[in-house]
N, C-alpha and C positions, 0 to 999 in steps of 0.2 A: 504495499500499500504506500503511496506516495502521499507525502503530509503537503496538505497545503502552505500556501505562502504564511507565514508567522505563526505556525503551530510547530511546537518544539517536539511533541511526543505523542505517540498513539492515545496515551491515557488522555491527555488535553482534548485532543479530538472527539474523544468519546464523551468527554465532561460537558464540551461545548455543545455538541451535537443532541447530547440529552437534556440541557438546558432549552436548547430550541424546540425541542418536540414537544417538551411539557408545555411550551408556549403555543404551539402550534394545536395541541390538544384542548388547549383552553380557548381556542378562538383565533388565534392569530391567523392573517393570510399567508400562503405560501410564498417566496419572493419568487420561485420557479415554477415552470410548467412541467409536471412530473407524472410520468405513466402510472405512478402508484398513489394511492391515496394514503398510505401508511405514514404517520407522522415521523417514526423514526427514520426510516427510509429518504422521507421528503428533506428531514431535518441534514443528514449526512451528505447529501448530495449539495444543499445550500452551503454547508460549511466547505465543502470541497472545492465549490464555485469561489469561494472568498466573499460571499454575500452576507455572512453573519459576523458582526465585528467581533474582536476578540480583546479582550483588556487582560495582559499578562500583569499577576503582582509584581512590585517592585522587590526585589531580595536585599534583606541587608547585610552587611558585610559580618565576616565571621567575627567573632570576640577572641579567637585562639585560646579557647577553653576557660578564660577569666568570668567568673560569675559576675555580674553586675552587683554594685552594692545596694543594699534594700533600705528603703529610705524608713527613717527613725532607729535604726540601728547601728 
């Protein structure tokens, strides 16, 4: 499976497609003309086509194993 632009792993692809499938099941209109009416397949096709915006969380830098001091102690 080729990953669409902006998606770094299969796991993230599935998470994005699942969220979009829930939107479709709740009544959102499909962004593509699909041969199937199954929300999961339509969502996968939309994500593959790059029609679903993807927000990647920002990763905080490592703290090199040091714990942050707790407030008040």
